[in-house]
Structures are given as structure tokens and as C-alpha cells.
ChimeraX commands (.cxc) that place a marker at each C-alpha (Angstrom):
marker #1 position -26.38,287.86,-98.41 radius 0.5
marker #1 position -27.03,290.07,-95.30 radius 0.5
marker #1 position -24.29,292.62,-94.16 radius 0.5
marker #1 position -24.93,294.77,-91.19 radius 0.5
marker #1 position -23.14,297.96,-89.82 radius 0.5
marker #1 position -23.13,298.18,-86.06 radius 0.5
marker #1 position -21.91,301.13,-83.86 radius 0.5
marker #1 position -22.75,303.87,-81.35 radius 0.5
marker #1 position -24.81,307.05,-82.22 radius 0.5
marker #1 position -22.72,309.15,-84.54 radius 0.5
marker #1 position -20.14,306.46,-85.44 radius 0.5
marker #1 position -21.07,306.73,-89.18 radius 0.5
marker #1 position -23.33,303.61,-89.91 radius 0.5
marker #1 position -25.60,305.25,-92.20 radius 0.5
marker #1 position -23.00,306.99,-94.20 radius 0.5
marker #1 position -21.03,303.72,-94.50 radius 0.5
marker #1 position -24.03,301.78,-95.52 radius 0.5
marker #1 position -24.79,304.31,-98.27 radius 0.5
marker #1 position -21.14,304.32,-99.64 radius 0.5
marker #1 position -21.03,300.47,-99.58 radius 0.5
marker #1 position -24.40,300.12,-101.25 radius 0.5
marker #1 position -23.16,302.32,-103.97 radius 0.5
marker #1 position -19.81,300.60,-104.28 radius 0.5
marker #1 position -21.17,297.03,-104.38 radius 0.5
marker #1 position -24.61,297.53,-105.71 radius 0.5
marker #1 position -26.13,296.25,-102.58 radius 0.5
marker #1 position -29.63,297.35,-101.42 radius 0.5
marker #1 position -29.38,299.53,-98.25 radius 0.5
marker #1 position -31.89,299.06,-95.32 radius 0.5
marker #1 position -31.59,302.30,-93.07 radius 0.5
marker #1 position -32.68,302.81,-89.44 radius 0.5
marker #1 position -36.07,304.35,-89.18 radius 0.5
marker #1 position -35.11,307.80,-87.65 radius 0.5
marker #1 position -37.13,310.35,-89.51 radius 0.5
marker #1 position -40.38,308.51,-89.17 radius 0.5
marker #1 position -39.99,307.25,-85.84 radius 0.5
marker #1 position -42.93,308.49,-83.81 radius 0.5
marker #1 position -41.01,308.08,-80.26 radius 0.5
marker #1 position -37.56,309.55,-80.81 radius 0.5
marker #1 position -38.23,313.24,-80.08 radius 0.5
marker #1 position -40.33,312.29,-76.97 radius 0.5
marker #1 position -37.61,309.91,-75.80 radius 0.5
marker #1 position -34.82,312.50,-75.77 radius 0.5
marker #1 position -37.17,314.96,-73.94 radius 0.5
marker #1 position -38.19,312.37,-71.36 radius 0.5
marker #1 position -36.19,309.16,-71.41 radius 0.5
marker #1 position -37.80,307.53,-68.49 radius 0.5
marker #1 position -41.44,307.94,-69.71 radius 0.5
marker #1 position -40.63,306.76,-73.28 radius 0.5
marker #1 position -37.68,304.33,-73.13 radius 0.5
marker #1 position -39.90,301.13,-73.24 radius 0.5
marker #1 position -42.07,302.45,-76.01 radius 0.5
marker #1 position -39.01,303.34,-78.19 radius 0.5
marker #1 position -37.27,300.07,-77.59 radius 0.5
marker #1 position -40.35,298.15,-78.55 radius 0.5
marker #1 position -40.84,300.27,-81.57 radius 0.5
marker #1 position -37.19,299.55,-82.72 radius 0.5
marker #1 position -37.46,295.92,-81.93 radius 0.5
marker #1 position -40.52,295.49,-84.13 radius 0.5
marker #1 position -38.95,297.56,-86.84 radius 0.5
marker #1 position -35.82,295.55,-86.93 radius 0.5
marker #1 position -37.50,292.26,-86.67 radius 0.5
marker #1 position -39.63,292.93,-89.81 radius 0.5
marker #1 position -36.51,294.39,-91.46 radius 0.5
marker #1 position -34.60,291.02,-90.93 radius 0.5
marker #1 position -37.49,288.88,-92.12 radius 0.5
marker #1 position -37.62,290.93,-95.23 radius 0.5
marker #1 position -33.94,290.91,-95.80 radius 0.5
marker #1 position -33.90,286.95,-95.75 radius 0.5
marker #1 position -37.09,286.64,-97.92 radius 0.5
marker #1 position -35.62,289.14,-100.56 radius 0.5
marker #1 position -32.92,286.90,-102.03 radius 0.5
marker #1 position -30.85,289.97,-102.48 radius 0.5
marker #1 position -27.63,291.15,-100.87 radius 0.5
marker #1 position -28.61,293.94,-98.49 radius 0.5
marker #1 position -26.69,296.14,-96.22 radius 0.5
marker #1 position -28.34,297.07,-92.89 radius 0.5
marker #1 position -27.83,300.17,-90.83 radius 0.5
marker #1 position -27.81,298.82,-87.16 radius 0.5
marker #1 position -28.99,295.24,-86.06 radius 0.5
marker #1 position -31.61,293.83,-83.99 radius 0.5
marker #1 position -28.94,292.75,-81.40 radius 0.5
marker #1 position -27.86,296.28,-80.48 radius 0.5
marker #1 position -30.93,297.33,-78.73 radius 0.5
marker #1 position -31.06,294.15,-76.76 radius 0.5
marker #1 position -27.41,294.08,-75.66 radius 0.5
marker #1 position -26.74,297.80,-75.42 radius 0.5
marker #1 position -29.50,300.30,-75.53 radius 0.5
marker #1 position -32.22,298.60,-73.40 radius 0.5
marker #1 position -29.79,297.21,-70.70 radius 0.5
marker #1 position -28.18,300.67,-70.51 radius 0.5
marker #1 position -31.59,302.31,-69.85 radius 0.5
marker #1 position -32.39,299.72,-67.29 radius 0.5
marker #1 position -29.08,300.14,-65.50 radius 0.5
marker #1 position -29.38,304.05,-65.55 radius 0.5
marker #1 position -33.01,303.69,-63.94 radius 0.5
marker #1 position -34.70,304.93,-67.15 radius 0.5
marker #1 position -36.57,301.54,-67.71 radius 0.5
marker #1 position -38.24,299.61,-65.04 radius 0.5
marker #1 position -37.28,296.04,-64.39 radius 0.5
marker #1 position -40.65,294.96,-65.19 radius 0.5
marker #1 position -40.46,296.64,-68.64 radius 0.5
marker #1 position -36.92,295.47,-69.17 radius 0.5
marker #1 position -37.88,291.79,-68.41 radius 0.5
marker #1 position -40.91,291.99,-70.72 radius 0.5
marker #1 position -38.51,293.48,-73.33 radius 0.5
marker #1 position -35.84,290.70,-73.06 radius 0.5
marker #1 position -38.46,287.94,-73.24 radius 0.5
marker #1 position -39.86,289.44,-76.54 radius 0.5
marker #1 position -36.32,289.84,-78.03 radius 0.5
marker #1 position -35.37,286.24,-77.02 radius 0.5
marker #1 position -38.49,284.92,-78.85 radius 0.5
marker #1 position -37.82,287.20,-81.90 radius 0.5
marker #1 position -33.99,286.51,-82.12 radius 0.5
marker #1 position -34.71,282.74,-82.33 radius 0.5
marker #1 position -36.72,283.23,-85.39 radius 0.5
marker #1 position -34.08,285.25,-87.35 radius 0.5
marker #1 position -30.56,284.41,-88.69 radius 0.5
marker #1 position -27.73,286.73,-87.78 radius 0.5
marker #1 position -25.88,288.65,-90.61 radius 0.5
marker #1 position -23.42,287.05,-92.78 radius 0.5
marker #1 position -20.98,289.76,-91.88 radius 0.5
marker #1 position -21.19,292.25,-89.05 radius 0.5
marker #1 position -19.18,295.47,-89.53 radius 0.5
marker #1 position -18.51,297.27,-86.30 radius 0.5
marker #1 position -17.58,300.92,-86.36 radius 0.5
marker #1 position -15.40,301.57,-83.21 radius 0.5
marker #1 position -15.25,305.35,-82.17 radius 0.5
marker #1 position -14.20,307.29,-79.22 radius 0.5
marker #1 position -16.72,309.50,-77.53 radius 0.5
marker #1 position -15.05,312.79,-78.78 radius 0.5
marker #1 position -15.37,311.27,-82.38 radius 0.5
marker #1 position -19.09,310.50,-81.64 radius 0.5
marker #1 position -19.78,313.98,-80.32 radius 0.5
marker #1 position -18.01,315.71,-83.22 radius 0.5
marker #1 position -20.10,313.59,-85.62 radius 0.5
marker #1 position -23.31,314.25,-83.89 radius 0.5
marker #1 position -22.68,317.91,-83.81 radius 0.5
marker #1 position -21.86,317.85,-87.46 radius 0.5
marker #1 position -25.20,316.36,-88.65 radius 0.5
marker #1 position -27.10,318.67,-86.38 radius 0.5
marker #1 position -30.27,316.75,-85.51 radius 0.5
marker #1 position -32.32,318.80,-82.98 radius 0.5
marker #1 position -33.31,315.71,-80.87 radius 0.5
marker #1 position -29.74,314.73,-80.45 radius 0.5
marker #1 position -28.59,318.09,-78.98 radius 0.5
marker #1 position -29.59,316.74,-75.43 radius 0.5
marker #1 position -27.65,313.55,-75.49 radius 0.5
marker #1 position -25.14,313.47,-72.59 radius 0.5
marker #1 position -21.42,312.57,-72.71 radius 0.5
marker #1 position -22.04,309.94,-69.90 radius 0.5
marker #1 position -24.86,308.32,-71.80 radius 0.5
marker #1 position -22.43,307.91,-75.00 radius 0.5
marker #1 position -19.68,306.66,-72.71 radius 0.5
marker #1 position -21.99,304.03,-71.18 radius 0.5
marker #1 position -23.09,302.89,-74.64 radius 0.5
marker #1 position -19.53,302.68,-75.82 radius 0.5
marker #1 position -18.46,300.52,-73.03 radius 0.5
marker #1 position -21.53,298.19,-73.72 radius 0.5
marker #1 position -20.78,298.06,-77.27 radius 0.5
marker #1 position -17.05,297.02,-76.53 radius 0.5
marker #1 position -18.22,294.28,-74.29 radius 0.5
marker #1 position -20.76,292.94,-76.67 radius 0.5
marker #1 position -18.32,292.97,-79.68 radius 0.5
marker #1 position -15.72,291.20,-77.50 radius 0.5
marker #1 position -18.26,288.43,-76.99 radius 0.5
marker #1 position -19.83,288.28,-80.41 radius 0.5
marker #1 position -19.78,284.77,-81.85 radius 0.5
marker #1 position -22.85,284.73,-84.22 radius 0.5
marker #1 position -20.99,285.17,-87.38 radius 0.5
marker #1 position -18.02,286.90,-89.34 radius 0.5
marker #1 position -17.06,290.16,-87.61 radius 0.5
marker #1 position -15.05,292.99,-89.08 radius 0.5
marker #1 position -13.98,295.75,-86.63 radius 0.5
marker #1 position -13.17,299.28,-88.22 radius 0.5
marker #1 position -11.58,302.07,-86.02 radius 0.5
marker #1 position -13.11,305.10,-87.34 radius 0.5
marker #1 position -11.36,307.64,-85.14 radius 0.5
marker #1 position -8.73,308.55,-87.81 radius 0.5
marker #1 position -11.00,307.76,-90.79 radius 0.5
marker #1 position -13.23,310.13,-92.81 radius 0.5
marker #1 position -14.71,307.83,-95.48 radius 0.5
marker #1 position -17.23,310.34,-96.62 radius 0.5
marker #1 position -14.78,312.96,-97.63 radius 0.5
marker #1 position -11.52,311.02,-98.09 radius 0.5
marker #1 position -11.57,308.42,-101.08 radius 0.5
marker #1 position -8.32,306.82,-99.76 radius 0.5
marker #1 position -9.97,306.13,-96.42 radius 0.5
marker #1 position -12.99,304.61,-98.08 radius 0.5
marker #1 position -10.80,302.51,-100.20 radius 0.5
marker #1 position -8.98,301.33,-97.07 radius 0.5
marker #1 position -12.30,300.06,-95.73 radius 0.5
marker #1 position -13.38,298.56,-98.83 radius 0.5
marker #1 position -10.25,296.48,-99.00 radius 0.5
marker #1 position -10.88,295.08,-95.55 radius 0.5
marker #1 position -14.43,294.28,-96.42 radius 0.5
marker #1 position -13.34,292.68,-99.81 radius 0.5
marker #1 position -10.88,290.31,-97.77 radius 0.5
marker #1 position -13.92,289.04,-95.46 radius 0.5
marker #1 position -16.40,288.84,-98.39 radius 0.5
marker #1 position -14.08,286.46,-100.34 radius 0.5
marker #1 position -14.78,283.91,-97.49 radius 0.5
marker #1 position -18.52,284.32,-97.78 radius 0.5
marker #1 position -19.28,283.88,-101.55 radius 0.5
marker link #1:1,2 radius 0.2
marker link #1:2,3 radius 0.2
marker link #1:3,4 radius 0.2
marker link #1:4,5 radius 0.2
marker link #1:5,6 radius 0.2
marker link #1:6,7 radius 0.2
marker link #1:7,8 radius 0.2
marker link #1:8,9 radius 0.2
marker link #1:9,10 radius 0.2
marker link #1:10,11 radius 0.2
marker link #1:11,12 radius 0.2
marker link #1:12,13 radius 0.2
marker link #1:13,14 radius 0.2
marker link #1:14,15 radius 0.2
marker link #1:15,16 radius 0.2
marker link #1:16,17 radius 0.2
marker link #1:17,18 radius 0.2
marker link #1:18,19 radius 0.2
marker link #1:19,20 radius 0.2
marker link #1:20,21 radius 0.2
marker link #1:21,22 radius 0.2
marker link #1:22,23 radius 0.2
marker link #1:23,24 radius 0.2
marker link #1:24,25 radius 0.2
marker link #1:25,26 radius 0.2
marker link #1:26,27 radius 0.2
marker link #1:27,28 radius 0.2
marker link #1:28,29 radius 0.2
marker link #1:29,30 radius 0.2
marker link #1:30,31 radius 0.2
marker link #1:31,32 radius 0.2
marker link #1:32,33 radius 0.2
marker link #1:33,34 radius 0.2
marker link #1:34,35 radius 0.2
marker link #1:35,36 radius 0.2
marker link #1:36,37 radius 0.2
marker link #1:37,38 radius 0.2
marker link #1:38,39 radius 0.2
marker link #1:39,40 radius 0.2
marker link #1:40,41 radius 0.2
marker link #1:41,42 radius 0.2
marker link #1:42,43 radius 0.2
marker link #1:43,44 radius 0.2
marker link #1:44,45 radius 0.2
marker link #1:45,46 radius 0.2
marker link #1:46,47 radius 0.2
marker link #1:47,48 radius 0.2
marker link #1:48,49 radius 0.2
marker link #1:49,50 radius 0.2
marker link #1:50,51 radius 0.2
marker link #1:51,52 radius 0.2
marker link #1:52,53 radius 0.2
marker link #1:53,54 radius 0.2
marker link #1:54,55 radius 0.2
marker link #1:55,56 radius 0.2
marker link #1:56,57 radius 0.2
marker link #1:57,58 radius 0.2
marker link #1:58,59 radius 0.2
marker link #1:59,60 radius 0.2
marker link #1:60,61 radius 0.2
marker link #1:61,62 radius 0.2
marker link #1:62,63 radius 0.2
marker link #1:63,64 radius 0.2
marker link #1:64,65 radius 0.2
marker link #1:65,66 radius 0.2
marker link #1:66,67 radius 0.2
marker link #1:67,68 radius 0.2
marker link #1:68,69 radius 0.2
marker link #1:69,70 radius 0.2
marker link #1:70,71 radius 0.2
marker link #1:71,72 radius 0.2
marker link #1:72,73 radius 0.2
marker link #1:73,74 radius 0.2
marker link #1:74,75 radius 0.2
marker link #1:75,76 radius 0.2
marker link #1:76,77 radius 0.2
marker link #1:77,78 radius 0.2
marker link #1:78,79 radius 0.2
marker link #1:79,80 radius 0.2
marker link #1:80,81 radius 0.2
marker link #1:81,82 radius 0.2
marker link #1:82,83 radius 0.2
marker link #1:83,84 radius 0.2
marker link #1:84,85 radius 0.2
marker link #1:85,86 radius 0.2
marker link #1:86,87 radius 0.2
marker link #1:87,88 radius 0.2
marker link #1:88,89 radius 0.2
marker link #1:89,90 radius 0.2
marker link #1:90,91 radius 0.2
marker link #1:91,92 radius 0.2
marker link #1:92,93 radius 0.2
marker link #1:93,94 radius 0.2
marker link #1:94,95 radius 0.2
marker link #1:95,96 radius 0.2
marker link #1:96,97 radius 0.2
marker link #1:97,98 radius 0.2
marker link #1:98,99 radius 0.2
marker link #1:99,100 radius 0.2
marker link #1:100,101 radius 0.2
marker link #1:101,102 radius 0.2
marker link #1:102,103 radius 0.2
marker link #1:103,104 radius 0.2
marker link #1:104,105 radius 0.2
marker link #1:105,106 radius 0.2
marker link #1:106,107 radius 0.2
marker link #1:107,108 radius 0.2
marker link #1:108,109 radius 0.2
marker link #1:109,110 radius 0.2
marker link #1:110,111 radius 0.2
marker link #1:111,112 radius 0.2
marker link #1:112,113 radius 0.2
marker link #1:113,114 radius 0.2
marker link #1:114,115 radius 0.2
marker link #1:115,116 radius 0.2
marker link #1:116,117 radius 0.2
marker link #1:117,118 radius 0.2
marker link #1:118,119 radius 0.2
marker link #1:119,120 radius 0.2
marker link #1:120,121 radius 0.2
marker link #1:121,122 radius 0.2
marker link #1:122,123 radius 0.2
marker link #1:123,124 radius 0.2
marker link #1:124,125 radius 0.2
marker link #1:125,126 radius 0.2
marker link #1:126,127 radius 0.2
marker link #1:127,128 radius 0.2
marker link #1:128,129 radius 0.2
marker link #1:129,130 radius 0.2
marker link #1:130,131 radius 0.2
marker link #1:131,132 radius 0.2
marker link #1:132,133 radius 0.2
marker link #1:133,134 radius 0.2
marker link #1:134,135 radius 0.2
marker link #1:135,136 radius 0.2
marker link #1:136,137 radius 0.2
marker link #1:137,138 radius 0.2
marker link #1:138,139 radius 0.2
marker link #1:139,140 radius 0.2
marker link #1:140,141 radius 0.2
marker link #1:141,142 radius 0.2
marker link #1:142,143 radius 0.2
marker link #1:143,144 radius 0.2
marker link #1:144,145 radius 0.2
marker link #1:145,146 radius 0.2
marker link #1:146,147 radius 0.2
marker link #1:147,148 radius 0.2
marker link #1:148,149 radius 0.2
marker link #1:149,150 radius 0.2
marker link #1:150,151 radius 0.2
marker link #1:151,152 radius 0.2
marker link #1:152,153 radius 0.2
marker link #1:153,154 radius 0.2
marker link #1:154,155 radius 0.2
marker link #1:155,156 radius 0.2
marker link #1:156,157 radius 0.2
marker link #1:157,158 radius 0.2
marker link #1:158,159 radius 0.2
marker link #1:159,160 radius 0.2
marker link #1:160,161 radius 0.2
marker link #1:161,162 radius 0.2
marker link #1:162,163 radius 0.2
marker link #1:163,164 radius 0.2
marker link #1:164,165 radius 0.2
marker link #1:165,166 radius 0.2
marker link #1:166,167 radius 0.2
marker link #1:167,168 radius 0.2
marker link #1:168,169 radius 0.2
marker link #1:169,170 radius 0.2
marker link #1:170,171 radius 0.2
marker link #1:171,172 radius 0.2
marker link #1:172,173 radius 0.2
marker link #1:173,174 radius 0.2
marker link #1:174,175 radius 0.2
marker link #1:175,176 radius 0.2
marker link #1:176,177 radius 0.2
marker link #1:177,178 radius 0.2
marker link #1:178,179 radius 0.2
marker link #1:179,180 radius 0.2
marker link #1:180,181 radius 0.2
marker link #1:181,182 radius 0.2
marker link #1:182,183 radius 0.2
marker link #1:183,184 radius 0.2
marker link #1:184,185 radius 0.2
marker link #1:185,186 radius 0.2
marker link #1:186,187 radius 0.2
marker link #1:187,188 radius 0.2
marker link #1:188,189 radius 0.2
marker link #1:189,190 radius 0.2
marker link #1:190,191 radius 0.2
marker link #1:191,192 radius 0.2
marker link #1:192,193 radius 0.2
marker link #1:193,194 radius 0.2
marker link #1:194,195 radius 0.2
marker link #1:195,196 radius 0.2
marker link #1:196,197 radius 0.2
marker link #1:197,198 radius 0.2
marker link #1:198,199 radius 0.2
marker link #1:199,200 radius 0.2
marker link #1:200,201 radius 0.2
marker link #1:201,202 radius 0.2
marker link #1:202,203 radius 0.2
marker link #1:203,204 radius 0.2
view
């Protein structure tokens, strides 16, 4: 089974994926941040590196989904192949940080790949306000994220809300994380687990 956690930068995807993997004995598949050769360059010069970064993520996530389905295990994935195509790439294009030529090339490639993979059995969306995202980003203290602008996060949040509103590929669970701290507060984590349990009973 394939469970995926979606959400904006700083919404708590990696933390929740780690905690749920431990809780249920699932195998976690994390986003490739530390070994990503484009991320630092991208935050320094978004216009120059946006296409390279998006193609890297697309390739990485496509390979990840293929491995998930072949594994025969229950896997929890930190971020999906759909988020780059529906949120990050269109946002970069609309901000003038990716050319129309590159964006059309990217979309064509995504459409081809998405036809070859199955969506997750359950998508968990972590909904967070911009102040919550900023607080979480500052808390984890990644150097390359220090330059992320508020308007960039706001635009991404708007696109996430629109994507989730129209999401029809499979089961969806929305968790509002603004008043939750599932890493430090066991009762908050229990609350999230109860909601996931309710969804999982319909999957097994």
C-alpha cells in the first residue's frame, strides 16, 4: 500500500512520515533534500535553476513511485509526484521564474510519467497557514531556506488549496496542523493517528 504526505514547505511532512512509519511499521521514503545538487543554487537564483530543479524532482519522484509499487510493502512517501506539477512548476512559471518553453516541456514530461504511475492509496494533506510555515522553517534552520519569501509561500499555499479542492485521484485526509504539534505532543499525534486509522479501515 502507498500512503503519501503532501503539504507546503515547512508543513511537517517529513516529521509526520517518520512518526507514522514508526507507529505502523511502514517503510518511509523521504524527499531527496540533502543530496539534491540543485537546491542551493535554486534558492540563490530561482530563474536560472528552476527548470533544472523541477526536472530533478520529477525524475526522483517518478523513480520513487515505481519502486514503491514494485516493493509490495506498505510505504509512506514524503511529498508526491503531483505537487511539483500542480503547485511548484506552475507557480515558478506564473512568477516569471520559468520560461513558457521550459514549463511546456516540463508539463509534457509530467503527463507522460503520470500516466505510467498509480496515485497513492491515501493522500494525507497537511494544511498550514503561512505564519505556521515560517515558524517551522525557522525552527529547522536550513541555510538555503533562509531566503524564502513570504509571498512565495503564500502563492504556494493558494495553489495547494486549489489542488486539494479538486483532488479526485483517491482517498484524501486533510489535517489542519496550525494548532497541532505532533512531534512534541503525544496527544496531538494520537489525534492524527485516530483520523488515519479511520481512513485505513476502508483500504485494507
